[in-house]
C-alpha positions, 0 to 999 in steps of 0.5 A: 292071108287069113284073118282069125278074130278071137272072140270065145273068151269069157270076157268076165273082167266086166263084170256084172255086165259082161258073163260068160253068154255075154263077154265083154266083146258083146256090150254096146258102150264103145261110141260109134262113127255116127253117135250110136253104141256098138261093141268090141266086135262090132267095132273090129268087124265095122274097122275090118271092112273099112279095110278091106279085110273082112273078107279074109277073116273068120270069128273064132268063138264058143258055142255059147256066144256062136248066136250072139256073135252072129247076131252083131256081125250078120247072120253071113259072117263065117264063124269056127264053132268051138264047143266050149271055152278053153283059152286061147291055145285050144282056140288057135289050134281048131281055128288052124284045123278048121282053115286046113280040112274045111276051108281048104286054105293052102299051107303056105297062106298066112294066118293072122291071129287077131284078139278082138278087145284091141282098140286102135285107129285104120292105121292098125289095119294098114299094119296088119295088111303088111304082116304077110310081106314082113313074115316072108322077110323076117324068115321066121316062124312066128311074127308078133305085133309090139307097141310102145307101153304106156307104163309097167303093167302087170296086165300085159305080155312083154317083148323084148326085141334085139337092138336096133341095127341102125336107126332106120330099122325103127318102125314097121320093120321086122326085129328078132325077139330077144325075150318074151314075158307074159304078164310079169309083175310090175318091178319086172315089167318096169325093168323091160320097159327100161330095156326098151321092150314092148306091150305084146298086143296079141296079133301074131302071123304064122304060116298054116303049116306052122300051126299043123305041124305043132298039133302034128308033133303033139298027136292032135288030130289037123281035122276040125270035125276030130279036134273039135271032139277032142277039144275038151281033153286040150290044156286050158292054156294060152297061145303064149305060153303054149307057142311063143315062149316055145318058139325057136325064131320069133321076130316082132314089128313095131306099131306106133300108132294108138293102141289099148287092150280093152280088158278091164273097165279101167282102160274101157272107161277111158275111151268111153266119153258117155258119164252114165248109161241107164237110171241114175245120176253121177253128182257134179262133186265126182270127178271122171266117174261112171256109172253103167246101170242095167236095172230098172231102179235109178243109182245115184253117185255123190262124192265118189272120184274116179270110180266104176259103179256097174249095175245088172241083174248079176250083180252090182260092182262099186270100184276105184278105176286103180283097183284093177289087179285086186278086182280082176283076182276078185272076179276070176274067183267067181262061179256064180250062174248068170241070170242075164243073157243076150241071145240070137233072139232077143234076151232073157233074165232070171227073176227068181229061183225057188224049192217048192215044197215038194221039193221040185225046182222053180226058175223064173224068167223074163224074156224079150223076143225081137220081131220077126225072131224066134226061139229055136225049136227045142224040148225038155226031159226034166222039166216043163214050162209055162209061158205068160205073154206081157206084150206083143203078138205071136205063133206058138208052136206045140207038138206041130200045132202052131196057134196065134197067141197075144198079150195076156194069153198063157201056155202050158209046156209038158216034159218033152213037148216039142215046142218054139215061139216066133215074134210077130212083133215084139214079145215080152213074156214070163217063162216058168220053169219047173222040174226036179232039175232046172238046168241048162243043158237039159234042151234039145234043139230040133231046129232054127229057122222058123220057116225051116221048122214050119215046112219040115212040119208041113204046116205051110 
């Protein structure tokens, strides 16, 4: 079997802590087995290792999140890179092309698609391990995993199995699918639950040749490099709409253990034992209220029950846990540029943006670079930069000149200057960007690993 862990979504539903650069699956908000905090990706990656499944798994993520995914899962974690975020069908299509044309996976191999934001115990991975056998026995094109609904919800897909042939059919045996509905209205969800429908966990199993055939039928390339170039032309649509609903032969297996999609503040809060994270206080008169504060100013919550208060440089959210649908609709319409980003080397935060009297634009950031890490060797065409070290020691590289820098020193970086910075100890610095345009895509990366950069420049 080959497992593809989908971890490239925007995850904005946990705004303001999450954004397109730090999606919800990378937030360290879950409690690990030894009391440490871990992200959704780290939890699933750990569980795959504990179930002896990690060696069969690739992480599919977009280019903006690849550094963060490898920072959390490890530099050796196998990544299938998506050039941009385009929903689950393009992600699965590109992953299938990668397995076929790059990894050399047999067309008869079972491929299992798994979302990264599922919250389940180790028994869930025993179910995953059984899917290749169940897929062969079902003789279906597509095998899904469903779980018993806790309540009618418009946030899940629903799988309605054919009636059980006898009592022994309950449990891990597969059943043909009678109907499938992706996120119906609550009234229809209630009807489906009454008829015995299951929540769709987002786990799918199919033979690789099934997905490769779909790509060929649609005139899409089955070679990763070519499909990567065509990726922006693929429709922004889900795997459910493009494949599941159209599949001629579908089966489902029912997973009986605890399972939850951590896709919203409400569902996440139910699995988090902490009342407060960050500066502030939740008063004793609050009932089931939680505070998540990433700002350096305290927030106090008084007299509010069943609320989430979340604050980051991107904004502040105060919401009832029961307002899930309204919050999701509001966040879906937001299109603001994120101010906080986690990176391979550390993190950055936009402190101020302004337009100078000259008409030039200025962006001021605060950067943290972990000891031993470095920003990429890069250059910009439309802006100059100035760095001022607040703390720590490092090595600054500007146009093939490398020098030691310490707290209090400043570094000028003209337009088109090739530059990088390595942290010998943890570094904090202020970065000021000035230019007619100050955009994220104004960057040419010339190297990533420090040793490789220095070696190429003969500065060893």
